[in-house]
The first five atom37 places (N, CA, C, CB, O) and aatype in JSON, in Angstrom:
{
  "aatype": [12, 9, 9, 3, 3, 16, 8, 1, 13, 13, 18, 8, 7, 18, 5, 7, 15, 18, 15, 13, 16, 15, 0, 1, 11, 18, 13, 7, 19, 14, 3, 7, 0, 13, 10, 18, 7, 0, 15, 11, 6, 0, 1, 11, 9, 3, 1, 2, 16, 3, 9, 15, 19, 10, 8, 2, 9, 11, 1, 10, 19, 7, 4, 5, 3, 6, 0, 18, 2, 2, 18, 10, 9, 18, 6, 0, 15, 10, 7, 2, 11, 10, 11, 1, 9, 15, 10, 10, 15, 6, 1, 10, 10, 15, 7, 13, 2, 18, 6, 16, 0, 0, 11, 9, 1, 9, 2, 2, 13, 2, 13, 10, 8, 6, 5, 10, 5, 16, 18, 2, 2, 10, 16, 9, 3, 10, 16, 6, 9, 3, 19, 14, 13, 4, 18, 14, 13, 10, 14, 3],
  "atom_mask": [
    [1, 1, 1, 1, 1],
    [1, 1, 1, 1, 1],
    [1, 1, 1, 1, 1],
    [1, 1, 1, 1, 1],
    [1, 1, 1, 1, 1],
    [1, 1, 1, 1, 1],
    [1, 1, 1, 1, 1],
    [1, 1, 1, 1, 1],
    [1, 1, 1, 1, 1],
    [1, 1, 1, 1, 1],
    [1, 1, 1, 1, 1],
    [1, 1, 1, 1, 1],
    [1, 1, 1, 0, 1],
    [1, 1, 1, 1, 1],
    [1, 1, 1, 1, 1],
    [1, 1, 1, 0, 1],
    [1, 1, 1, 1, 1],
    [1, 1, 1, 1, 1],
    [1, 1, 1, 1, 1],
    [1, 1, 1, 1, 1],
    [1, 1, 1, 1, 1],
    [1, 1, 1, 1, 1],
    [1, 1, 1, 1, 1],
    [1, 1, 1, 1, 1],
    [1, 1, 1, 1, 1],
    [1, 1, 1, 1, 1],
    [1, 1, 1, 1, 1],
    [1, 1, 1, 0, 1],
    [1, 1, 1, 1, 1],
    [1, 1, 1, 1, 1],
    [1, 1, 1, 1, 1],
    [1, 1, 1, 0, 1],
    [1, 1, 1, 1, 1],
    [1, 1, 1, 1, 1],
    [1, 1, 1, 1, 1],
    [1, 1, 1, 1, 1],
    [1, 1, 1, 0, 1],
    [1, 1, 1, 1, 1],
    [1, 1, 1, 1, 1],
    [1, 1, 1, 1, 1],
    [1, 1, 1, 1, 1],
    [1, 1, 1, 1, 1],
    [1, 1, 1, 1, 1],
    [1, 1, 1, 1, 1],
    [1, 1, 1, 1, 1],
    [1, 1, 1, 1, 1],
    [1, 1, 1, 1, 1],
    [1, 1, 1, 1, 1],
    [1, 1, 1, 1, 1],
    [1, 1, 1, 1, 1],
    [1, 1, 1, 1, 1],
    [1, 1, 1, 1, 1],
    [1, 1, 1, 1, 1],
    [1, 1, 1, 1, 1],
    [1, 1, 1, 1, 1],
    [1, 1, 1, 1, 1],
    [1, 1, 1, 1, 1],
    [1, 1, 1, 1, 1],
    [1, 1, 1, 1, 1],
    [1, 1, 1, 1, 1],
    [1, 1, 1, 1, 1],
    [1, 1, 1, 0, 1],
    [1, 1, 1, 1, 1],
    [1, 1, 1, 1, 1],
    [1, 1, 1, 1, 1],
    [1, 1, 1, 1, 1],
    [1, 1, 1, 1, 1],
    [1, 1, 1, 1, 1],
    [1, 1, 1, 1, 1],
    [1, 1, 1, 1, 1],
    [1, 1, 1, 1, 1],
    [1, 1, 1, 1, 1],
    [1, 1, 1, 1, 1],
    [1, 1, 1, 1, 1],
    [1, 1, 1, 1, 1],
    [1, 1, 1, 1, 1],
    [1, 1, 1, 1, 1],
    [1, 1, 1, 1, 1],
    [1, 1, 1, 0, 1],
    [1, 1, 1, 1, 1],
    [1, 1, 1, 1, 1],
    [1, 1, 1, 1, 1],
    [1, 1, 1, 1, 1],
    [1, 1, 1, 1, 1],
    [1, 1, 1, 1, 1],
    [1, 1, 1, 1, 1],
    [1, 1, 1, 1, 1],
    [1, 1, 1, 1, 1],
    [1, 1, 1, 1, 1],
    [1, 1, 1, 1, 1],
    [1, 1, 1, 1, 1],
    [1, 1, 1, 1, 1],
    [1, 1, 1, 1, 1],
    [1, 1, 1, 1, 1],
    [1, 1, 1, 0, 1],
    [1, 1, 1, 1, 1],
    [1, 1, 1, 1, 1],
    [1, 1, 1, 1, 1],
    [1, 1, 1, 1, 1],
    [1, 1, 1, 1, 1],
    [1, 1, 1, 1, 1],
    [1, 1, 1, 1, 1],
    [1, 1, 1, 1, 1],
    [1, 1, 1, 1, 1],
    [1, 1, 1, 1, 1],
    [1, 1, 1, 1, 1],
    [1, 1, 1, 1, 1],
    [1, 1, 1, 1, 1],
    [1, 1, 1, 1, 1],
    [1, 1, 1, 1, 1],
    [1, 1, 1, 1, 1],
    [1, 1, 1, 1, 1],
    [1, 1, 1, 1, 1],
    [1, 1, 1, 1, 1],
    [1, 1, 1, 1, 1],
    [1, 1, 1, 1, 1],
    [1, 1, 1, 1, 1],
    [1, 1, 1, 1, 1],
    [1, 1, 1, 1, 1],
    [1, 1, 1, 1, 1],
    [1, 1, 1, 1, 1],
    [1, 1, 1, 1, 1],
    [1, 1, 1, 1, 1],
    [1, 1, 1, 1, 1],
    [1, 1, 1, 1, 1],
    [1, 1, 1, 1, 1],
    [1, 1, 1, 1, 1],
    [1, 1, 1, 1, 1],
    [1, 1, 1, 1, 1],
    [1, 1, 1, 1, 1],
    [1, 1, 1, 1, 1],
    [1, 1, 1, 1, 1],
    [1, 1, 1, 1, 1],
    [1, 1, 1, 1, 1],
    [1, 1, 1, 1, 1],
    [1, 1, 1, 1, 1],
    [1, 1, 1, 1, 1],
    [1, 1, 1, 1, 1],
    [1, 1, 1, 1, 1],
    [1, 1, 1, 1, 1]
  ],
  "atom_positions": [
    [[-11.39, -50.27, -220.12], [-10.32, -49.18, -219.77], [-9.47, -49.63, -218.84], [-10.86, -47.91, -219.24], [-9.86, -50.23, -217.83]],
    [[-8.22, -49.38, -219.1], [-6.99, -49.57, -218.08], [-6.26, -48.4, -217.91], [-5.98, -50.62, -218.51], [-5.64, -47.93, -218.86]],
    [[-6.26, -47.75, -216.59], [-5.63, -46.29, -216.11], [-4.39, -46.56, -215.6], [-6.45, -45.47, -214.95], [-4.32, -47.25, -214.59]],
    [[-3.28, -46.09, -216.18], [-1.99, -46.11, -215.57], [-1.66, -45.3, -214.51], [-1.13, -45.88, -216.42], [-1.32, -44.15, -214.8]],
    [[-1.68, -45.66, -213.17], [-1.67, -44.68, -212.07], [-0.43, -45.45, -211.47], [-3.16, -44.49, -211.05], [-0.46, -46.04, -210.39]],
    [[0.67, -45.38, -212.31], [1.96, -45.54, -211.82], [2.41, -44.79, -210.65], [2.77, -45.29, -212.79], [3.04, -45.28, -209.71]],
    [[2.04, -43.58, -210.78], [2.54, -42.57, -209.77], [1.46, -41.85, -208.68], [3.21, -41.43, -210.62], [1.55, -40.75, -208.15]],
    [[0.41, -42.87, -208.55], [-0.69, -42.59, -207.77], [-0.93, -43.93, -206.67], [-1.97, -42.31, -208.81], [-1.98, -44.53, -206.44]],
    [[0.54, -44.16, -206.06], [0.47, -45.59, -205.31], [-0.74, -45.57, -204.36], [1.89, -45.93, -204.39], [-1.43, -46.58, -204.29]],
    [[-1.03, -44.54, -203.65], [-1.95, -44.8, -202.39], [-3.18, -44.49, -202.95], [-1.66, -43.91, -201.01], [-4.03, -44.16, -202.12]],
    [[-3.57, -44.49, -204.27], [-5.16, -44.19, -204.98], [-5.44, -45.65, -205.2], [-5.28, -43.14, -206.67], [-4.53, -46.36, -205.63]],
    [[-6.68, -46.2, -204.92], [-6.98, -47.56, -205.01], [-8.25, -47.71, -206.1], [-7.32, -48.12, -203.5], [-9.34, -48.2, -205.81]],
    [[-7.93, -47.28, -207.17], [-8.77, -47.77, -208.43], [-9.92, -46.72, -208.53], [0.0, 0.0, 0.0], [-10.13, -45.77, -207.77]],
    [[-10.6, -47.11, -209.62], [-11.68, -46.27, -210.22], [-12.84, -47.38, -210.26], [-11.26, -45.56, -211.8], [-12.66, -48.58, -210.46]],
    [[-14.12, -46.7, -210.0], [-15.39, -47.3, -210.28], [-15.79, -47.84, -211.38], [-16.2, -46.6, -210.1], [-16.2, -47.0, -212.18]],
    [[-15.84, -49.29, -211.87], [-15.96, -49.61, -213.17], [-14.79, -49.66, -214.12], [0.0, 0.0, 0.0], [-15.14, -49.92, -215.27]],
    [[-13.49, -49.5, -213.96], [-12.15, -49.57, -214.75], [-11.21, -50.19, -214.25], [-11.59, -48.44, -215.03], [-11.17, -50.12, -213.02]],
    [[-10.34, -50.85, -214.81], [-9.12, -51.22, -214.17], [-8.16, -50.18, -214.14], [-8.56, -52.33, -214.76], [-8.16, -49.3, -214.99]],
    [[-7.31, -50.22, -213.19], [-5.95, -49.41, -213.02], [-4.78, -50.15, -212.33], [-6.21, -48.11, -212.17], [-5.03, -51.15, -211.65]],
    [[-3.5, -49.69, -212.47], [-2.65, -50.16, -211.89], [-1.65, -49.16, -211.19], [-2.17, -50.96, -212.71], [-1.78, -47.98, -211.51]],
    [[-0.76, -49.46, -210.38], [0.17, -48.5, -209.66], [1.49, -49.36, -209.09], [-0.69, -47.73, -208.36], [1.42, -50.51, -208.66]],
    [[2.39, -48.76, -209.16], [3.75, -49.36, -209.27], [4.35, -49.22, -207.59], [4.78, -48.42, -210.57], [4.61, -48.14, -207.06]],
    [[4.49, -50.46, -206.99], [5.23, -50.37, -205.84], [6.74, -50.45, -205.91], [4.79, -51.31, -205.04], [7.44, -50.43, -204.89]],
    [[7.2, -50.55, -207.13], [8.58, -50.45, -207.62], [9.13, -48.95, -207.54], [8.63, -50.97, -209.1], [10.29, -48.61, -207.35]],
    [[8.09, -48.22, -207.71], [8.43, -46.62, -208.16], [8.46, -46.16, -206.85], [7.26, -45.69, -209.19], [9.36, -45.37, -206.55]],
    [[7.5, -46.56, -205.86], [7.43, -45.6, -204.4], [8.44, -46.39, -203.55], [5.7, -45.53, -203.49], [9.11, -45.73, -202.75]],
    [[8.64, -47.88, -203.64], [9.43, -48.24, -202.58], [10.68, -49.1, -202.87], [8.61, -48.88, -201.69], [11.31, -49.73, -202.02]],
    [[10.93, -49.05, -204.06], [12.25, -49.68, -204.37], [12.21, -51.36, -204.56], [0.0, 0.0, 0.0], [13.25, -51.97, -204.81]],
    [[11.19, -51.88, -204.44], [11.08, -53.35, -204.21], [11.43, -54.01, -205.71], [9.45, -53.79, -203.61], [11.15, -53.33, -206.7]],
    [[11.97, -55.16, -205.84], [12.38, -55.79, -207.05], [11.3, -55.72, -208.03], [12.8, -57.18, -206.82], [11.56, -55.51, -209.22]],
    [[10.08, -55.89, -207.62], [9.03, -55.97, -208.71], [7.61, -55.72, -207.93], [9.08, -57.54, -209.53], [7.52, -55.62, -206.7]],
    [[6.76, -55.64, -208.64], [5.39, -55.65, -208.1], [4.6, -54.21, -208.49], [0.0, 0.0, 0.0], [5.1, -53.08, -208.44]],
    [[3.58, -54.45, -208.79], [2.34, -53.63, -209.05], [0.96, -53.82, -208.33], [2.06, -53.8, -210.39], [0.62, -54.97, -208.06]],
    [[0.3, -52.98, -208.07], [-1.05, -53.21, -207.67], [-2.19, -53.32, -208.86], [-1.38, -52.08, -206.74], [-2.16, -52.49, -209.78]],
    [[-2.95, -54.09, -208.83], [-3.99, -53.85, -210.29], [-5.31, -54.03, -209.46], [-3.84, -55.24, -211.86], [-5.54, -54.96, -208.7]],
    [[-6.09, -53.0, -209.72], [-7.61, -52.92, -209.19], [-8.63, -52.76, -210.38], [-7.82, -51.59, -208.14], [-8.59, -52.03, -211.37]],
    [[-9.44, -53.55, -210.01], [-10.73, -53.72, -211.0], [-11.84, -54.45, -210.03], [0.0, 0.0, 0.0], [-11.83, -54.75, -208.84]],
    [[-12.66, -54.58, -210.92], [-14.15, -55.25, -210.65], [-13.69, -57.14, -210.42], [-15.46, -54.88, -212.45], [-14.34, -57.91, -209.71]],
    [[-12.71, -57.44, -211.06], [-12.65, -58.92, -211.12], [-11.33, -59.33, -210.18], [-12.5, -59.45, -212.77], [-10.35, -58.6, -210.04]],
    [[-11.5, -60.69, -209.53], [-10.58, -61.2, -208.72], [-9.53, -61.92, -209.34], [-11.15, -61.92, -207.84], [-8.53, -62.37, -208.77]],
    [[-9.85, -62.01, -210.61], [-9.23, -62.86, -211.3], [-7.44, -63.03, -211.16], [-9.71, -62.49, -212.59], [-6.92, -64.15, -211.16]],
    [[-6.91, -62.19, -211.08], [-5.38, -61.7, -210.8], [-5.02, -62.68, -209.61], [-5.21, -59.89, -210.31], [-3.81, -62.9, -209.51]],
    [[-5.84, -63.31, -208.69], [-5.42, -64.25, -207.73], [-5.05, -65.56, -208.29], [-6.42, -64.41, -206.75], [-4.23, -66.34, -207.81]],
    [[-5.68, -65.69, -209.23], [-5.33, -67.23, -209.96], [-4.02, -67.35, -210.73], [-6.48, -67.65, -211.11], [-3.55, -68.42, -211.12]],
    [[-3.36, -65.89, -210.96], [-2.21, -65.94, -211.78], [-0.81, -66.41, -210.89], [-2.06, -64.44, -212.45], [-0.7, -66.31, -209.67]],
    [[0.11, -66.89, -211.72], [1.42, -67.38, -211.12], [2.2, -66.23, -210.66], [2.28, -68.2, -212.12], [2.21, -65.14, -211.22]],
    [[2.86, -66.55, -209.57], [3.65, -65.63, -208.46], [5.01, -65.4, -209.52], [4.06, -66.59, -206.64], [5.49, -66.35, -210.15]],
    [[5.47, -64.19, -209.59], [6.64, -63.96, -210.4], [7.97, -64.66, -209.51], [6.79, -62.21, -210.69], [7.92, -64.85, -208.29]],
    [[8.82, -64.89, -210.11], [9.86, -65.81, -209.42], [11.23, -65.6, -209.97], [9.51, -67.33, -209.57], [12.25, -66.2, -209.64]],
    [[11.06, -64.37, -211.15], [12.45, -64.04, -211.89], [12.69, -62.66, -211.46], [12.44, -64.15, -213.61], [12.53, -61.7, -212.22]],
    [[13.04, -62.57, -210.33], [13.3, -61.09, -209.9], [14.98, -61.01, -209.46], [12.18, -60.65, -208.45], [15.54, -62.05, -209.11]],
    [[15.61, -59.9, -209.49], [16.92, -59.72, -209.08], [16.77, -58.41, -208.07], [17.95, -59.51, -210.4], [15.87, -57.58, -208.0]],
    [[17.96, -58.52, -207.33], [17.92, -57.55, -206.46], [19.39, -56.97, -206.42], [17.36, -58.06, -205.13], [19.68, -56.21, -205.49]],
    [[20.16, -57.23, -207.19], [21.47, -56.92, -207.48], [21.72, -55.48, -207.86], [21.91, -57.77, -208.51], [22.7, -54.86, -207.47]],
    [[20.74, -54.96, -208.68], [20.8, -53.33, -208.71], [20.47, -52.73, -207.33], [19.69, -52.68, -209.81], [21.12, -51.79, -206.87]],
    [[19.66, -53.18, -206.81], [19.3, -52.39, -205.61], [20.52, -52.36, -204.47], [17.93, -53.06, -204.98], [20.93, -51.41, -203.79]],
    [[20.96, -53.81, -204.53], [22.17, -53.82, -203.78], [23.26, -53.06, -203.95], [22.6, -54.83, -203.8], [23.81, -52.51, -203.0]],
    [[23.68, -52.95, -205.16], [24.63, -51.98, -205.65], [24.74, -50.59, -205.55], [24.64, -52.1, -206.7], [25.74, -49.89, -205.41]],
    [[23.15, -50.2, -205.66], [23.06, -48.74, -205.46], [23.31, -48.43, -203.92], [21.6, -48.2, -205.94], [23.97, -47.44, -203.58]],
    [[22.78, -49.29, -203.06], [22.75, -49.0, -201.49], [24.39, -48.98, -201.0], [21.78, -50.35, -200.58], [24.79, -48.3, -200.05]],
    [[25.24, -49.86, -201.84], [26.7, -49.75, -201.51], [27.42, -48.7, -202.21], [27.38, -50.99, -201.79], [28.63, -48.63, -202.01]],
    [[26.98, -48.01, -202.85], [27.47, -46.57, -203.46], [28.31, -47.18, -204.99], [0.0, 0.0, 0.0], [29.34, -46.68, -205.44]],
    [[27.7, -48.17, -205.49], [28.31, -48.56, -206.83], [27.22, -48.02, -207.96], [28.56, -50.32, -206.92], [26.71, -48.82, -208.74]],
    [[26.97, -46.87, -208.0], [25.97, -46.14, -208.86], [25.95, -46.55, -210.38], [26.28, -44.62, -208.77], [24.89, -46.86, -210.92]],
    [[27.33, -46.55, -211.17], [27.38, -47.01, -212.35], [27.17, -48.57, -212.57], [28.54, -46.58, -212.79], [26.7, -49.04, -213.6]],
    [[27.47, -49.12, -211.78], [27.16, -50.89, -211.83], [25.82, -51.19, -211.53], [28.03, -51.83, -210.69], [25.28, -52.17, -212.04]],
    [[25.11, -50.28, -210.58], [23.82, -50.47, -210.24], [22.88, -50.24, -211.28], [23.53, -49.75, -209.21], [21.83, -50.88, -211.38]],
    [[23.3, -49.21, -212.14], [22.45, -48.76, -213.37], [22.67, -49.67, -214.53], [22.81, -47.28, -213.84], [21.74, -49.83, -215.32]],
    [[23.65, -50.2, -214.68], [24.05, -51.15, -215.62], [23.01, -52.36, -215.36], [25.64, -51.53, -215.44], [22.21, -52.83, -216.17]],
    [[23.24, -52.76, -214.0], [22.61, -54.14, -213.85], [20.89, -53.97, -213.87], [23.18, -54.86, -212.31], [19.98, -54.75, -214.16]],
    [[20.92, -52.59, -213.44], [19.17, -52.32, -213.67], [18.66, -52.42, -215.03], [18.68, -50.8, -213.24], [17.54, -52.88, -215.28]],
    [[19.65, -51.88, -216.11], [19.31, -52.08, -217.48], [19.07, -53.43, -217.74], [20.29, -51.6, -218.36], [17.94, -53.81, -218.06]],
    [[20.24, -54.37, -217.61], [20.16, -55.88, -217.5], [18.83, -56.44, -216.99], [21.25, -56.38, -216.56], [18.14, -57.23, -217.64]],
    [[18.55, -56.03, -215.96], [17.15, -56.89, -215.46], [16.01, -56.06, -216.07], [16.9, -57.02, -213.6], [15.05, -56.8, -216.28]],
    [[15.76, -54.78, -216.43], [14.72, -54.44, -216.94], [14.46, -54.98, -218.41], [14.71, -53.14, -216.82], [13.38, -55.09, -218.99]],
    [[15.6, -55.27, -218.83], [15.42, -55.96, -220.31], [15.14, -57.35, -220.25], [16.71, -55.85, -221.22], [14.87, -57.92, -221.3]],
    [[15.17, -57.99, -219.19], [14.96, -59.38, -218.98], [13.44, -59.39, -218.52], [16.03, -60.03, -217.89], [12.97, -60.51, -218.69]],
    [[12.59, -58.55, -218.03], [11.46, -58.54, -217.64], [10.64, -58.64, -219.19], [11.24, -57.27, -216.65], [11.0, -58.04, -220.2]],
    [[9.65, -59.42, -219.1], [8.74, -59.8, -220.23], [7.33, -59.15, -219.93], [0.0, 0.0, 0.0], [7.15, -58.7, -218.79]],
    [[6.47, -59.08, -220.73], [5.06, -58.63, -220.52], [4.11, -59.33, -220.15], [4.6, -58.18, -221.42], [2.98, -58.86, -220.3]],
    [[4.27, -60.8, -219.49], [3.34, -61.7, -219.02], [2.94, -61.13, -217.54], [3.95, -63.2, -219.03], [3.75, -60.82, -216.67]],
    [[1.65, -61.08, -217.45], [1.33, -60.75, -216.19], [1.54, -61.86, -215.18], [0.04, -60.3, -216.18], [1.25, -63.04, -215.41]],
    [[2.06, -61.4, -214.06], [2.18, -62.39, -213.02], [2.04, -61.73, -211.6], [3.54, -63.13, -213.16], [2.12, -60.51, -211.41]],
    [[1.85, -62.51, -210.79], [1.53, -61.96, -209.23], [3.04, -61.25, -208.64], [0.97, -63.52, -208.05], [4.19, -61.51, -209.01]],
    [[2.71, -60.58, -207.9], [4.27, -59.99, -207.08], [4.78, -61.25, -206.47], [4.06, -58.65, -205.63], [4.17, -62.24, -206.05]],
    [[6.01, -60.98, -206.53], [7.14, -61.9, -205.8], [6.99, -62.1, -204.31], [8.58, -61.28, -205.98], [6.57, -61.14, -203.66]],
    [[7.25, -63.08, -203.78], [7.11, -63.43, -202.49], [7.91, -62.44, -201.61], [7.52, -64.85, -202.3], [7.49, -61.9, -200.59]],
    [[9.09, -62.28, -202.15], [9.84, -61.37, -201.62], [9.55, -59.69, -201.63], [10.95, -61.68, -202.19], [9.67, -58.96, -200.64]],
    [[9.26, -59.4, -202.59], [8.51, -57.85, -202.7], [7.16, -58.07, -201.82], [8.02, -57.33, -204.56], [6.96, -57.2, -200.97]],
    [[6.36, -58.96, -201.88], [5.46, -58.81, -200.9], [5.53, -58.97, -199.39], [4.69, -59.47, -201.24], [4.77, -58.46, -198.57]],
    [[6.51, -59.73, -199.16], [7.02, -59.41, -197.57], [7.61, -58.21, -197.48], [8.09, -60.39, -196.96], [7.18, -57.43, -196.63]],
    [[8.78, -57.78, -198.41], [9.13, -56.36, -197.99], [7.91, -55.45, -197.68], [9.94, -55.67, -199.13], [7.78, -54.8, -196.64]],
    [[7.01, -55.51, -198.72], [6.08, -54.34, -198.8], [5.2, -54.55, -197.2], [4.94, -54.46, -200.44], [4.78, -53.63, -196.51]],
    [[5.11, -55.71, -196.97], [4.29, -55.95, -195.55], [4.77, -55.18, -194.41], [4.35, -57.44, -195.07], [4.06, -54.9, -193.44]],
    [[6.09, -54.81, -194.57], [6.93, -54.11, -193.25], [6.88, -52.63, -193.66], [0.0, 0.0, 0.0], [7.49, -51.82, -192.96]],
    [[6.37, -52.31, -194.48], [5.96, -50.44, -194.4], [4.88, -49.97, -193.8], [5.68, -49.72, -195.74], [3.75, -50.39, -194.07]],
    [[5.14, -49.05, -192.94], [3.95, -48.4, -192.94], [3.5, -47.19, -193.79], [3.83, -48.09, -191.82], [4.02, -46.08, -193.93]],
    [[2.41, -47.73, -194.31], [2.1, -46.78, -195.52], [1.58, -45.41, -195.0], [0.96, -47.43, -196.54], [2.01, -44.4, -195.56]],
    [[0.69, -45.31, -193.98], [0.35, -44.19, -193.42], [1.58, -43.08, -193.42], [-0.16, -44.55, -192.08], [1.61, -42.0, -194.0]],
    [[2.55, -43.67, -192.61], [3.66, -42.81, -192.17], [4.39, -42.25, -193.65], [4.78, -43.77, -191.1], [4.7, -41.06, -193.74]],
    [[4.59, -42.98, -194.52], [5.07, -43.08, -195.83], [4.26, -42.04, -196.61], [4.93, -44.54, -196.39], [4.86, -41.18, -197.25]],
    [[2.87, -42.09, -196.59], [2.18, -41.02, -197.23], [2.24, -39.83, -196.42], [0.8, -41.35, -197.5], [2.26, -38.85, -197.17]],
    [[2.29, -39.51, -195.26], [2.48, -38.18, -194.49], [3.97, -37.62, -194.55], [2.07, -38.4, -192.92], [4.19, -36.44, -194.29]],
    [[5.14, -38.61, -194.96], [6.24, -38.16, -195.31], [6.26, -37.48, -196.71], [7.09, -39.17, -195.19], [6.89, -36.43, -196.83]],
    [[5.62, -38.0, -197.73], [5.55, -37.63, -199.09], [4.85, -36.22, -199.09], [4.76, -38.74, -199.95], [5.34, -35.29, -199.73]],
    [[3.72, -36.1, -198.37], [2.93, -34.79, -198.15], [3.5, -33.71, -197.73], [1.99, -34.91, -197.33], [3.33, -32.58, -198.19]],
    [[4.3, -34.05, -196.71], [5.22, -33.02, -195.86], [6.28, -32.51, -196.86], [6.01, -33.77, -194.49], [6.5, -31.32, -197.08]],
    [[6.91, -33.57, -197.42], [8.1, -33.14, -198.29], [7.5, -32.16, -199.48], [8.9, -34.56, -198.97], [8.11, -31.14, -199.8]],
    [[6.32, -32.54, -200.09], [5.78, -31.79, -201.14], [5.65, -30.42, -200.66], [4.5, -32.34, -201.63], [6.11, -29.44, -201.26]],
    [[4.96, -30.38, -199.51], [4.48, -29.25, -199.0], [5.81, -28.03, -198.78], [3.71, -29.72, -197.62], [5.84, -26.81, -198.99]],
    [[6.58, -28.77, -198.38], [8.12, -28.06, -198.1], [8.7, -27.51, -199.34], [9.28, -29.18, -197.53], [9.3, -26.44, -199.45]],
    [[8.41, -28.46, -200.38], [9.14, -28.09, -201.67], [8.3, -26.94, -202.18], [9.25, -29.35, -202.8], [8.91, -25.94, -202.56]],
    [[6.95, -26.95, -202.23], [6.0, -25.88, -202.51], [6.27, -24.67, -202.09], [4.85, -26.12, -202.05], [6.25, -23.68, -202.83]],
    [[6.61, -24.64, -200.63], [6.58, -23.39, -199.68], [7.81, -22.66, -200.29], [6.75, -23.75, -197.89], [7.78, -21.43, -200.42]],
    [[9.08, -23.51, -200.74], [10.41, -22.6, -200.93], [10.26, -22.57, -202.47], [12.05, -23.29, -200.3], [11.08, -21.85, -203.02]],
    [[9.37, -23.23, -203.29], [9.83, -22.92, -204.61], [8.6, -22.44, -205.39], [10.52, -24.15, -205.3], [8.76, -22.11, -206.57]],
    [[7.51, -22.38, -204.88], [6.59, -21.91, -205.71], [6.57, -20.41, -206.46], [5.55, -22.06, -204.97], [5.84, -20.11, -207.4]],
    [[7.36, -19.71, -205.95], [7.54, -18.4, -206.68], [8.64, -18.58, -207.63], [7.85, -17.18, -205.73], [8.94, -17.58, -208.29]],
    [[9.29, -19.65, -207.82], [9.88, -19.69, -209.07], [9.44, -20.79, -209.88], [11.23, -19.72, -208.95], [10.06, -21.2, -210.87]],
    [[8.24, -21.31, -209.41], [7.77, -22.33, -210.46], [6.77, -21.78, -211.29], [7.22, -23.59, -209.87], [5.83, -21.12, -210.84]],
    [[6.97, -22.11, -212.79], [6.16, -21.67, -213.76], [4.62, -22.27, -213.81], [6.89, -21.95, -214.95], [3.64, -21.74, -214.32]],
    [[4.72, -23.52, -213.12], [3.4, -24.33, -213.31], [2.8, -23.87, -211.92], [3.59, -26.16, -213.53], [3.42, -23.62, -210.88]],
    [[1.42, -23.82, -212.15], [0.44, -23.5, -211.15], [-0.09, -24.65, -210.61], [-0.61, -22.7, -211.62], [-0.77, -25.35, -211.37]],
    [[0.09, -25.04, -209.36], [-0.28, -25.99, -208.66], [-1.51, -26.06, -207.74], [0.64, -26.19, -208.09], [-1.65, -25.28, -206.81]],
    [[-2.45, -27.08, -208.05], [-3.71, -26.87, -207.06], [-3.53, -27.91, -206.14], [-5.24, -26.98, -207.75], [-3.67, -29.08, -206.5]],
    [[-3.24, -27.62, -205.01], [-3.05, -28.35, -203.84], [-4.38, -29.25, -203.55], [-2.71, -27.35, -202.66], [-4.37, -30.39, -203.09]],
    [[-5.33, -28.62, -203.86], [-6.9, -29.37, -203.59], [-6.72, -30.8, -204.71], [-8.6, -28.03, -204.21], [-7.44, -31.76, -204.47]],
    [[-6.11, -30.85, -205.46], [-6.0, -31.93, -206.5], [-5.13, -32.92, -206.31], [-5.68, -31.47, -207.67], [-5.1, -33.88, -207.08]],
    [[-4.42, -32.83, -205.37], [-3.21, -33.63, -205.0], [-3.52, -34.44, -203.69], [-1.93, -32.66, -204.79], [-3.91, -33.9, -202.66]],
    [[-3.31, -35.8, -203.83], [-3.52, -36.74, -202.69], [-2.11, -37.06, -202.03], [-4.26, -38.11, -203.2], [-1.85, -36.45, -200.99]],
    [[-1.51, -37.64, -202.35], [-0.09, -38.26, -201.88], [0.68, -38.24, -203.1], [-0.14, -39.85, -201.25], [0.6, -39.12, -203.96]],
    [[1.62, -36.95, -203.19], [2.14, -36.8, -204.39], [3.52, -37.88, -204.67], [2.47, -35.25, -204.46], [4.21, -38.33, -203.75]],
    [[3.71, -38.14, -205.92], [4.89, -39.07, -206.32], [6.22, -37.92, -206.21], [4.62, -39.82, -208.12], [7.17, -38.16, -205.46]],
    [[6.18, -37.02, -206.81], [7.14, -35.85, -206.93], [6.74, -34.31, -206.95], [7.8, -36.05, -208.12], [5.56, -34.08, -207.17]],
    [[7.36, -33.53, -206.8], [7.38, -32.02, -207.2], [7.39, -31.55, -208.61], [8.52, -31.42, -206.65], [8.46, -31.41, -209.2]],
    [[6.31, -31.32, -209.16], [6.48, -30.95, -210.55], [6.84, -29.3, -210.55], [5.04, -31.35, -211.41], [6.12, -28.37, -210.19]],
    [[8.22, -29.28, -211.1], [8.91, -27.84, -211.08], [9.37, -27.27, -212.58], [10.31, -27.94, -210.09], [10.32, -27.7, -213.24]],
    [[8.57, -26.33, -212.89], [9.43, -25.67, -214.38], [9.73, -24.36, -214.04], [8.48, -25.57, -215.96], [8.83, -23.53, -213.88]],
    [[11.03, -24.04, -213.91], [11.73, -22.75, -213.74], [11.8, -22.13, -214.93], [13.06, -22.84, -213.21], [11.42, -22.72, -215.95]],
    [[12.34, -20.71, -214.98], [12.31, -20.04, -216.28], [13.16, -20.57, -217.26], [12.62, -18.73, -216.17], [13.2, -20.07, -218.38]]
  ]
}
């Protein structure tokens, strides 16, 4: 079984199953996901060298339409061959303080929940949430 945990970056796998999470979704790096499982075979896979950061740069300088178009081009160029994370993304990720990032996400989620829970038609069980990706909101 392979479990898609792309929205649970801070969760590190399940006993007896494979799972993966996305560094791209959480931290905006050009490529990268983390694969968890019993086997260490992934370490023998070639590193990804086909990356682009053009869409990230365009977004940061305020060229949103161009950034989105460049993002679509980059996404279309990605294949489905399993590769290790690029050296660029690995180095970028090594500079993040994950504990601080997790705390900020939890605090943001709790703030939104305090402000929006009376307008939210979804019942959210806070005991089931570790480090949230987003705040699920269903208004009337």
